[in-house]
KEKOL-292623 format. One record per residue: residue number from 0; residue in one letter; x, y, z of N, C-alpha, C, CB in turn. Coordinates in steps of 0.05 Angstrom, whole numbers, plus 5000, padded with zeros to 4 digits. Atoms other than C-alpha are relative to their C-alpha. Glycine has a CB too. Example, Ala and Ser with C-alpha at 12.3 -4.5 7.8 and 13.67 -1.06 7.14 Angstrom:
<rs>
0,a,5018,4976,5000,5246,4910,5156,5018,5024,5000,4980,5001,5025
1,s,4984,4976,4999,5273,4979,5143,4985,5022,5014,5009,5009,4971
</rs>
This chain:
<rs>
0,x,5002,5024,4985,5077,5363,4924,5001,4976,4981,4973,4999,5016
1,x,4998,5025,5016,5098,5296,4894,5007,4978,5019,5020,5002,4977
2,x,4994,5024,4984,5096,5228,4927,5006,4977,4981,4976,4992,5019
3,x,4993,5023,5016,5132,5169,4896,4999,4976,5018,5029,5003,4987
4,x,5006,5023,4984,5111,5101,4920,5005,4974,4985,4970,5000,5009
5,x,4997,5027,5010,5132,5029,4908,4984,4982,5018,5030,4991,4997
6,x,5015,5021,4985,5085,4973,4930,5009,4973,4989,4968,5004,4996
7,x,4988,5025,5009,5116,4904,4928,4991,4976,5017,5030,5002,4999
8,x,5006,5025,4986,5099,4833,4946,5002,4977,4980,4972,5001,5013
9,x,5000,5022,5019,5085,4767,4912,4972,4999,4987,5007,4973,5014
10,x,5026,5002,5014,5030,4750,4863,4979,4988,5019,5003,4982,4975
11,x,5021,5009,4982,4964,4739,4898,4996,5016,5025,5004,4972,5007
12,x,5002,4983,4976,4977,4790,4953,4985,5026,4995,5028,5006,5011
13,x,5016,4976,5006,4939,4845,4917,5016,5026,4998,4980,5004,5021
14,x,4983,4976,5002,4998,4892,4908,4992,5017,4976,5030,4992,4998
15,x,5008,4985,5024,4977,4912,4838,4973,5013,5003,5000,4982,4975
16,x,5026,4989,4995,4905,4922,4859,5002,5024,5019,4981,4979,5012
17,x,4996,4978,4981,4929,4966,4917,5010,5025,4986,5020,4991,5022
18,x,4990,4978,5015,4968,5009,4869,4979,5012,4982,5024,4992,4983
19,x,5021,4991,5017,4910,5013,4821,4979,5016,5016,4987,4977,4985
20,x,5019,4986,4983,4864,5033,4878,5010,5027,5007,4995,4983,5026
21,x,4988,4974,4994,4911,5089,4898,4998,5018,4976,5029,4997,5009
22,x,5001,4984,5024,4915,5113,4826,4972,5010,4994,5010,4984,4976
23,x,5027,4991,5005,4840,5115,4818,4990,5021,5020,4981,4975,5000
24,x,5008,4980,4980,4829,5151,4884,5014,5027,4995,5008,4989,5028
25,x,4985,4975,5007,4882,5202,4863,4985,5015,4978,5029,4993,4991
26,x,5015,4987,5021,4843,5215,4799,4975,5013,5010,4994,4980,4978
27,x,5025,4989,4988,4779,5225,4839,5005,5026,5015,4988,4979,5018
28,x,4993,4975,4986,4815,5278,4879,5011,5022,4982,5021,4993,5022
29,x,4992,4979,5019,4835,5315,4816,5030,5004,4998,4987,5025,5006
30,x,4971,4997,5001,4910,5303,4823,5011,4984,4976,5013,4989,5026
31,x,4986,5015,5021,4960,5277,4772,5010,4974,5012,5024,5017,4988
32,x,4991,5027,4990,4979,5203,4777,5011,4983,4977,4977,4986,5013
33,x,4992,5022,5018,5018,5148,4743,5000,4975,5017,5029,5005,4988
34,x,5000,5027,4987,5012,5074,4759,5013,4982,4980,4971,4990,5008
35,x,4986,5018,5018,5060,5024,4729,5004,4973,5014,5027,5012,4991
36,x,4997,5026,4988,5052,4950,4746,5024,4985,4988,4975,4984,4996
37,x,4978,5017,5009,5108,4899,4741,4997,4973,5015,5028,5012,5005
38,x,5004,5026,4987,5102,4824,4754,5015,4979,4985,4971,4993,5002
39,x,4986,5023,5012,5138,4759,4742,4981,4984,4983,5012,4983,5022
40,x,5015,5016,5018,5115,4706,4694,4980,4981,5014,5018,4983,4983
41,x,5017,5018,4985,5082,4664,4749,4973,5013,5005,5013,4992,5026
42,x,5027,4989,4994,5007,4671,4761,4997,5006,5029,4979,4979,4991
43,x,5002,4996,4972,5011,4664,4836,5028,4993,5013,4978,4983,5014
44,x,4975,5005,4985,5071,4668,4883,5025,5013,4988,5004,4971,5001
45,x,4978,4986,5011,5117,4704,4835,5002,5028,5010,4999,5000,4969
46,x,4997,4972,4991,5142,4775,4844,4978,5017,4988,5027,5010,4993
47,x,5019,4981,5011,5093,4832,4836,5006,5027,5014,4970,4991,5005
48,x,4997,4974,4988,5104,4906,4847,4989,5021,4981,5030,5006,5006
49,x,5009,4978,5017,5080,4972,4821,5010,5026,5011,4969,5001,4998
50,x,4993,4973,4992,5099,5045,4823,4976,5018,4997,5025,5010,4985
51,x,5021,4980,5002,5051,5101,4837,5013,5027,5006,4977,4994,5021
52,x,4991,4973,4994,5067,5174,4832,4975,5018,5001,5020,5011,4977
53,x,5023,4982,4996,5018,5225,4859,5012,5028,5002,4984,4993,5027
54,x,4989,4973,5001,5029,5298,4844,4978,5021,4995,5021,5002,4978
55,x,5018,4978,5006,4996,5366,4840,5006,5011,4972,5004,5023,5021
56,x,4992,4990,5026,5033,5379,4775,5005,4976,4981,5026,5016,5002
57,x,4996,5021,5020,5045,5341,4710,5025,4983,5008,5004,5012,4972
58,x,4979,5019,4993,5089,5279,4720,5016,4994,4975,4989,4974,5012
59,x,4983,5003,5023,5148,5273,4673,5006,4971,4993,5026,5014,5004
60,x,4992,5027,5006,5164,5199,4680,4988,4982,5022,5030,4996,4999
61,x,5011,5018,4980,5131,5139,4714,5022,4983,5015,4981,4981,4987
62,x,4978,5015,4989,5200,5111,4733,5008,5012,5027,5024,4999,4981
63,x,4992,4991,4973,5219,5114,4806,5026,4985,5008,4978,4994,5022
64,x,4975,5013,4991,5290,5101,4829,5001,4999,5031,5025,5016,4989
65,x,4999,4999,4971,5286,5123,4902,4973,5011,5010,5023,5018,5009
66,x,5026,4991,4991,5214,5126,4928,5000,5014,5027,4981,4977,5001
67,x,5005,4988,4974,5188,5169,4984,4988,4980,5019,4982,5025,4997
68,x,5015,5019,4984,5144,5112,5008,5003,4972,4988,4970,5008,5001
69,x,4998,5028,5009,5154,5037,5004,4981,4983,5017,5029,4989,5003
70,x,5019,5018,4986,5099,4987,5021,5008,4971,4991,4970,5006,4992
71,x,4992,5028,5006,5124,4914,5025,4983,4980,5015,5030,4996,5006
72,x,5018,5020,4990,5082,4853,5035,5014,4973,5007,4978,4994,4981
73,x,4985,5025,4994,5136,4799,5040,5030,5006,5003,4995,4979,4978
74,x,4972,4996,4994,5208,4789,5061,5017,5004,4975,5011,4976,5015
75,x,4984,4997,5025,5235,4782,4989,4998,5028,4990,4990,4980,4979
76,x,5004,4972,5009,5206,4850,4972,5015,5019,5018,4970,5007,4998
77,x,4985,4984,4981,5236,4880,5034,5029,5000,4992,4996,4990,5030
78,x,4972,5003,5008,5304,4854,5014,5006,5015,4974,5008,4971,4997
79,x,4995,4988,5027,5297,4878,4942,4998,5031,5000,4980,4989,4981
80,x,5006,4972,5003,5269,4948,4954,5009,5018,5023,4972,5003,4996
81,x,4995,4982,4977,5287,4974,5024,5024,5018,4996,5004,4983,5025
82,x,4977,4983,5005,5355,4999,5002,4996,5022,4980,5022,4982,4990
83,x,5006,4980,5020,5323,5040,4947,4985,5024,5012,4985,4988,4977
84,x,5016,4980,4987,5279,5080,4995,5018,5024,5007,4986,4989,5025
85,x,4984,4977,4994,5305,5151,5000,5002,5006,5029,4989,5025,4985
86,x,4996,4991,4972,5333,5178,5065,4977,5018,5008,5028,5013,5004
87,x,5023,4985,4991,5276,5207,5105,4973,4989,4991,5002,5029,4991
88,x,5024,5012,5010,5226,5162,5070,4985,4984,5020,5007,4983,4976
89,x,5016,5016,4982,5173,5117,5099,4997,4972,4990,4972,5013,5004
90,x,5003,5029,5006,5172,5041,5100,4976,4989,5016,5026,4985,5006
91,x,5021,5015,4988,5107,5005,5114,5003,4971,4992,4971,5011,4992
92,x,4997,5028,5007,5113,4930,5119,4981,4983,5016,5029,4990,5006
93,x,5019,5019,4986,5068,4871,5137,5016,4985,5021,4988,4980,4979
94,x,4985,5012,4978,5096,4853,5205,4990,4972,5008,4998,5018,5024
95,x,5009,5027,4996,5055,4789,5205,5018,4980,4984,4970,4996,4991
96,x,4984,5017,5018,5100,4762,5149,5030,5007,5000,4989,5001,4972
97,x,4973,4991,5000,5164,4801,5158,5008,5006,5029,5004,5026,4982
98,x,4992,4997,4971,5201,4796,5225,5028,5012,5002,4999,4973,5014
99,x,4974,4987,5000,5261,4840,5211,5003,5020,5023,5005,5015,4974
100,x,4994,4980,4980,5294,4883,5263,5024,5018,4990,5007,4987,5027
101,x,4976,4986,5011,5351,4909,5218,4992,5024,4983,5017,4980,4984
102,x,5010,4978,5015,5314,4971,5195,5021,5023,4999,4973,5011,5012
103,x,4983,4977,5002,5352,5031,5170,4992,5021,5020,4999,5012,4971
104,x,5007,4980,4981,5356,5088,5219,4995,5028,4988,5022,5003,5021
105,x,5005,4974,5013,5348,5144,5167,4972,5001,4987,5021,5004,4979
106,x,5027,5001,5011,5276,5125,5150,4980,4996,5022,4997,4978,4978
107,x,5021,5006,4982,5209,5121,5185,4990,4972,4994,4977,5022,4999
108,x,5008,5028,5004,5188,5048,5194,4975,4994,5016,5023,4981,5008
109,x,5025,5007,4987,5118,5024,5209,4993,4971,4993,4977,5019,4991
110,x,5009,5027,5004,5102,4951,5218,4970,4999,5004,5015,4980,5019
111,x,5029,5003,4999,5029,4935,5204,4993,4970,4999,4986,5017,4977
112,x,5006,5029,5001,5003,4865,5222,4976,4995,4981,4993,4991,5028
113,x,5021,5000,5020,4962,4866,5158,4989,4971,4996,5010,5011,4973
114,x,5010,5027,5005,4958,4791,5145,4985,4989,5025,5024,4981,4993
115,x,5013,5010,4975,4941,4776,5218,4972,5013,5003,5017,5006,5024
116,x,5025,4986,4998,4886,4829,5218,4979,4990,4980,5003,5030,4997
117,x,5019,5010,5020,4855,4804,5153,4992,4971,5007,5013,5001,4972
118,x,5007,5028,4992,4858,4732,5180,4980,5000,5022,5026,4985,5009
119,x,5020,4999,4978,4818,4753,5241,4972,5004,4988,5006,5022,5020
120,x,5026,4997,5014,4762,4769,5191,4996,4979,4979,4998,5029,4988
121,x,5002,5023,5018,4770,4702,5155,5006,5007,4971,4973,4988,5002
122,x,4993,4993,5027,4802,4734,5095,5030,5005,4998,4984,5025,4991
123,x,4971,4997,5001,4876,4721,5088,5010,5013,4975,5013,4972,5002
124,x,4991,4988,5026,4878,4749,5017,4994,5030,4998,4986,4986,4977
125,x,5006,4971,5001,4857,4820,5036,5018,5017,5018,4971,5004,5007
126,x,4981,4984,4984,4918,4843,5076,5006,5026,4986,5025,4984,5005
127,x,4994,4976,5015,4928,4894,5020,4981,5023,5009,4997,4996,4970
128,x,5019,4979,4992,4865,4931,5044,5008,5012,5027,4971,4988,5001
129,x,4990,4990,4974,4894,4936,5115,5023,5019,4995,5009,4976,5018
130,x,4978,4983,5006,4957,4965,5085,4991,5026,4988,5019,4986,4980
131,x,5011,4976,5012,4915,5015,5045,4991,5019,5022,4977,4994,4981
132,x,5009,4984,4977,4883,5040,5109,5023,5012,5016,4982,4984,5018
133,x,4977,4990,4985,4949,5045,5145,5015,5022,4984,5019,4977,5006
134,x,4986,4980,5017,4981,5082,5086,4986,5027,5000,5002,4989,4972
135,x,5013,4974,5001,4928,5135,5082,4999,5013,5027,4971,4997,4989
136,x,5000,4988,4973,4927,5144,5157,5027,5013,5007,4994,4978,5021
137,x,4974,4989,4992,5002,5155,5164,5011,5021,4980,5020,4978,5003
138,x,4990,4980,5019,5012,5197,5101,4980,5022,4993,5007,4985,4975
139,x,5022,4981,5007,4945,5233,5089,5003,5009,4971,5001,5024,5018
140,x,4997,4992,5028,4962,5233,5014,4974,4996,4985,5022,4984,4987
141,x,5027,5004,5011,4891,5209,4999,4980,5000,5022,4998,4973,4983
142,x,5021,5000,4980,4825,5216,5035,4987,4972,5001,4979,5021,4995
143,x,5014,5026,4996,4789,5155,5063,4976,4999,4981,4991,4997,5029
144,x,5024,4999,5017,4727,5177,5024,5006,4994,4971,4987,5028,5002
145,x,4993,5005,5028,4762,5178,4957,5009,4971,4995,5022,5019,4990
146,x,4991,5028,5002,4793,5110,4970,4975,4981,5000,5018,4992,5024
147,x,5025,5016,4999,4724,5080,4987,4985,5003,4973,4982,5008,5024
148,x,5013,4996,5025,4694,5112,4925,5015,4986,4977,4998,5030,4993
149,x,4984,5014,5020,4751,5085,4882,4996,4970,5002,5030,5007,5003
150,x,5005,5029,4995,4741,5016,4913,4974,4992,4987,5001,4993,5030
151,x,5026,5006,5012,4668,5018,4892,5002,5000,4969,4980,5021,5009
152,x,4997,4997,5029,4689,5040,4821,5015,4977,4987,5013,5026,4994
153,x,4982,5019,5014,4744,4989,4807,4997,4971,5007,5028,5008,5004
154,x,5004,5028,4992,4721,4926,4843,4984,4986,4978,4986,4998,5028
155,x,5015,5014,5021,4700,4876,4789,4974,4989,5011,5017,4977,4989
156,x,5027,5009,4992,4628,4853,4791,5001,4973,5015,4981,4998,4976
157,x,4999,5026,4987,4648,4782,4811,5013,5002,5028,5016,4981,4983
158,x,4988,4996,4973,4682,4811,4874,4984,5020,5017,5028,5009,4997
159,x,5016,4980,4985,4628,4860,4896,4991,4990,5027,4975,5008,4983
160,x,5008,5012,4975,4609,4811,4951,5021,5005,5022,4995,4971,4997
161,x,4979,4995,4980,4675,4830,4986,5002,5029,5008,5027,4991,4989
162,x,4998,4971,4995,4661,4905,4988,4999,5007,5029,4978,5014,4985
163,x,5003,4993,4972,4638,4909,5060,5025,4991,5016,4975,4987,5012
164,x,4976,5010,4987,4697,4866,5083,5024,5017,4993,5005,4971,4992
165,x,4978,4982,5008,4746,4909,5043,4999,5026,5016,4998,5006,4969
166,x,5003,4974,4986,4719,4972,5075,5007,4997,5030,4971,5011,4997
167,x,4993,5005,4972,4724,4941,5145,5030,4997,5004,4985,4975,5010
168,x,4971,5004,4998,4796,4921,5132,5015,5026,4996,5009,4979,4981
169,x,4988,4974,5004,4814,4990,5106,4998,5015,5026,4987,5016,4977
170,x,5004,4986,4974,4784,5018,5170,5018,4989,5022,4970,4998,5009
171,x,4982,5012,4981,4824,4969,5212,5029,5010,4997,5000,4969,4998
172,x,4973,4989,5006,4889,4991,5178,5003,5029,5008,5007,4996,4971
173,x,5001,4971,4993,4870,5064,5187,5002,5003,5030,4975,5013,4988
174,x,5002,4998,4971,4853,5054,5260,5025,4992,5015,4977,4984,5010
175,x,4976,5009,4986,4916,5016,5278,5021,5022,5001,5012,4975,4987
176,x,4981,4978,5001,4958,5076,5256,4990,5023,5018,5005,5010,4971
177,x,5011,4979,4983,4912,5126,5290,5004,4993,5029,4969,5003,4994
178,x,4996,5008,4973,4917,5086,5354,5030,5003,5008,4992,4971,5004
179,x,4971,4996,4995,4994,5087,5349,5006,5029,5004,5017,4988,4977
180,x,4996,4971,4997,4991,5162,5339,4991,5010,5027,4985,5016,4977
181,x,5011,4993,4974,4948,5169,5401,5018,4992,5023,4973,4988,5003
182,x,4982,5010,4979,4998,5129,5442,5025,5018,5002,5008,4972,4995
183,x,4975,4983,5000,5055,5177,5422,4994,5029,5006,5014,4998,4973
184,x,5007,4972,4994,5017,5241,5438,5005,5007,5029,4971,5005,4993
</rs>
């Protein structure tokens, strides 16, 4: 089992933190993982993306050409990375910020209103947590428990006051996918 994931957005959207959270949760589950961040020179608003590989076996290279899973937080990232997603792969995108209808027909596409859901809880900067919940719900590559434990471990002390809100937003993302699954049963 190996999952290759690209998470992309702009600086300030928490894409790198989301990847780091996945990597730490993977370690807690005793699996192999690589996490490789990449970002533009700008502090906020520039490009930001990372790759995460989760595997049961040793990982030979952190480089991903055609990911199994793509998580995009803005339209520019959709444009840049959607063509790289392998056939049969899964695309999760923030449907609050991306209003595309030209999705490829050889991939599974899930729009998640992450920014809108985080805004309903007065936190526009935590859409990444909604995406985390949606990702683990639709892929089951990590457990909710390990993600919450990892969140407790890696959240800096000056951000500990956001822990409850982060957990609520992860749950919202998880639940939105579970509800979609229930509608298709």
